C-alpha positions in Angstrom: 16.9 -6.2 30.8 18.8 -6.4 34.0 22.1 -5.1 35.0 24.8 -6.1 37.5 23.0 -6.0 40.7 19.9 -6.6 40.2 19.0 -3.9 38.9 16.0 -3.9 35.9 15.7 -1.3 33.0 12.2 -1.1 31.6 12.1 -0.2 28.3 9.9 1.3 26.8 7.2 -0.7 23.9 5.6 2.2 23.2 6.4 2.6 20.0 6.2 -1.0 19.1 2.4 -0.4 20.6 2.1 2.0 18.0 3.1 0.7 15.5 1.2 -2.7 16.1 -1.9 -0.3 16.5 -1.2 1.6 13.3 -0.7 -1.2 11.2 -3.8 -3.0 12.1 -5.7 0.1 11.0 -4.6 -0.6 8.3 -5.5 -4.1 7.6 -8.8 -3.2 8.5 -9.2 0.3 6.2 -8.0 -2.4 3.2 -11.1 -5.2 4.5 -13.8 -2.0 5.9 -12.8 -0.6 1.9 -14.0 -3.9 0.2 -17.2 -3.7 1.7 -18.1 -0.1 0.2 -16.3 -1.3 -3.5 -13.6 0.4 -3.0 -10.3 -1.2 -3.5 -8.6 -2.4 -0.4 -5.2 -2.6 -1.3 -5.3 1.0 -2.6 -7.5 2.1 1.3 -4.5 0.0 3.1 -1.6 1.9 1.6 -3.1 5.1 2.1 -4.2 4.6 4.9 0.1 3.7 6.8 0.9 6.6 4.9 -1.7 9.9 6.9 -3.4 7.3 9.0 -6.8 8.4 10.9 -7.3 11.1 8.0 -7.6 8.3 5.1 -9.8 6.0 7.7 -12.4 9.5 7.9 -12.2 9.3 3.9 -12.6 6.4 3.7 -15.8 5.3 6.7 -17.4 9.7 5.6 -17.2 9.4 0.8 -20.2 7.3 -0.3 -19.9 3.5 -1.5 -19.5 3.1 -4.9 -22.4 1.3 -6.4 -21.0 -2.4 -7.5 -19.9 -3.1 -10.7 -22.3 -3.9 -13.5 -21.5 -7.8 -15.0 -21.1 -8.7 -18.7 -23.6 -11.7 -18.3 -22.7 -13.6 -21.6 -19.4 -13.1 -20.0 -19.8 -14.6 -16.4 -21.9 -18.2 -18.5 -18.8 -20.7 -18.4 -21.0 -21.7 -21.4 -20.2 -18.7 -23.2 -16.9 -18.6 -23.2 -16.7 -22.2 -23.7 -15.4 -23.6 -27.1 -17.8 -25.5 -29.7 -16.4 -28.5 -30.0 -19.2 -29.2 -32.8 -20.9 -32.3 -31.6 -20.7 -35.6 -29.0 -18.9 -34.9 -25.4 -16.7 -38.5 -26.3 
C-alpha cells in the first residue's frame, strides 16, 4: 500500500501464509488417512484443531486392517430382482 509522498507500507502476510500452510497440512493428512483405512474427514478436522499433534498420531498409529466385504452384497446378480424368465 502506498501513502502520500511515495512511502511504501509493507503489509504483513505472515498470518495468511501460516493459515494456508495449516490448511494444506490438514488436507494432506486427510488424504494420508485414507491410505491407512481411516476417515479422511475426521483426520482433516482433527488436524485443523490440533495441528502437528494429530499428524504425529496419524503417522505413528498402525493402519487399520481393510474391512471385510460380504461377497453376496457386491455381486450385482445377487441384488437384482429375479424376473423369472427372459430379459425381453
